[in-house]
GUVEXSE-485771 format. One record per residue: x, y, z of N, C-alpha, C, CB in turn. Coordinates in steps of 0.1 Angstrom, whole numbers, plus 5000, padded with zeros to 4 digits. Glycine has a CB too. Example, Ala and Ser with C-alpha at 12.3 -4.5 7.8 and 13.67 -1.06 7.14 Angstrom:
<nodes>
513249435078512349555078513249675078511349555090/512849785071513749895071512950005079514149945057/
</nodes>
This chain:
<nodes>
500849885000500050005000500950125000499150005012/500550224992501250354991501150435003500850424978/502250495007502250585019501550715015503650615024/500650765024499950885021500951005020498950915032/500651095010501451215008500951335016501551244993/501651435014501351565021500051615017502451665019/499651605004498451664999497351564998498751724985/497451445004496351345003495251365013496951215006/495251475021494151505030492851525023494551625039/492951595012491751625004491151494999492051714992/491951404995491451274990490751195001492551184984/491351195013490851125025489451185029491751135036/489451325029488151385032487051355022488351535033/487451355009486451324999485951175001487051334985/486851085004486450945006485450935018487650855008/485851005029485051005041483651065038485751075052/483651175030482451235027481551145019482651365019/482151065010481350975002480750865011482250904992/481350835022480750735031479550785039481850685041/479450915040478350985047478751005061477150895047/478951125065479451165078478351225087480651255077/478551215100477651265109477551425108477951225123/478751485106478851625106478151685094480251675107/478251615082477651665070476151655071478151585058/475651545077474151535079473751635089473851395085/474451675099474151775109474051915102475251785120/474951935093474952065085473752075076476252085077/473351965070472251965061470951985069472151845053/470851935081469651935089469352065096469751825099/470452125102470252245110470652365102471052225123/469752465102470052595096470552685107468752665089/471852695108472552775119472352925117473952735120/472152975105471953115102470853175110471753135087/469853095114468753135122469253195136467753025125/470353155140470853195153471753315152471653085160/472153365140473153465139472753595146473253505124/471553645145471153765151471253755166469653805148/470753655172470853635187472353615192470053515191/473153545184474553525188475253665188475253425179/475053735177475853865176475353965186475653925162/474053955189473554045200474054005214471954035200/474153875216474653835229476153855231474353685231/476953845220478353855220478854005221479053785209/478054085214478354235215479754265213477854295228/480354235201481654265198481854425197482154205184/483054465199483354615198483354655183484654645205/483354785181483254835167484654825160482854975167/485654785167486954765161487754895160486854705147/487354995166488055125165489355125172487155235171/489555035182490755025189491754925183490554985204/491354875172492254775165492054635170493654825166/493054555167493054415171492554325160492154395183/492554195162492154095153490654095152492653955156/490154075140488754055137488253935144488354055122/487053935151486553815157486153705147485353845166/486253585151485753475143484253485141486253335149/483753425131482353425128481553365140482053355115/480553435145479853385156479053255153478853485161/478553235141477853115137478852995136477053135124/480053025131481052915130481452875144482352975123/481652965154481952925167480852845174482353045175/479652885171478452815177478452675171477152885173/478752655158478752525152479852435159479052525137/480952495161482152425168481652385182483352515169/481052465190480652435203479552325203480052555210/478652325193477652225192478252085189476552265181/479152085179479751965175480651905187480651985163/481351995193482151955205481351895216482952075210/480251955219479351905229478751765225478252005232/478251755213477551635208478551515207476951655195/479751545205480751435204481651425216481651465191/481451495226482151485239483651505236481851355245/484051615230485451645226486051745236485551695212/487251725239487951825247488251945239489251765254/488652055245489052175237490252145229489252295247/491152075234492452045227492151965215493451975236/491351855216490951765205490151845194490151645210/489251935199488452005189489452095181487452095196/490352165188491252255180492152175171492152335190/492552065175493351975166492551935154493851855174/491351895156490551845144490251965135489251785149/490052085140489752195131491052235123489352325140/492252225130493452255123493752145112494652255133/493352025114493551925104492651945092493351785110/491451965094490451985083490652115077489051965089/490752225084490852355078491952445085489452425079/493152435081494252515088493952665088495552485081/493252715079492952855078492052905090492352895065/491352815096490552845108491252825121489252755107/492552805121493252785133493052905143494752765131/492952865156492652975166493953035169492052915178/
</nodes>
């Protein structure tokens, strides 16, 4: 069997997606955009006039917390899995 290469992550994710994943079914079932207004109101981010990094999308963070809770994942494991699937979302 051939050793996986550096860029084989996309192939693995496509194969797993073809098998049908819990997270994909979750995304198709729940419309998270319904929660955007309430989340942004509750979080009350500053206007950014003092500078600093832009906050991560509130709906994205809500999805992460939901998935973390439903799968009983630690913060460290959740961060690791996010970095593996989407390095651009690293915290």
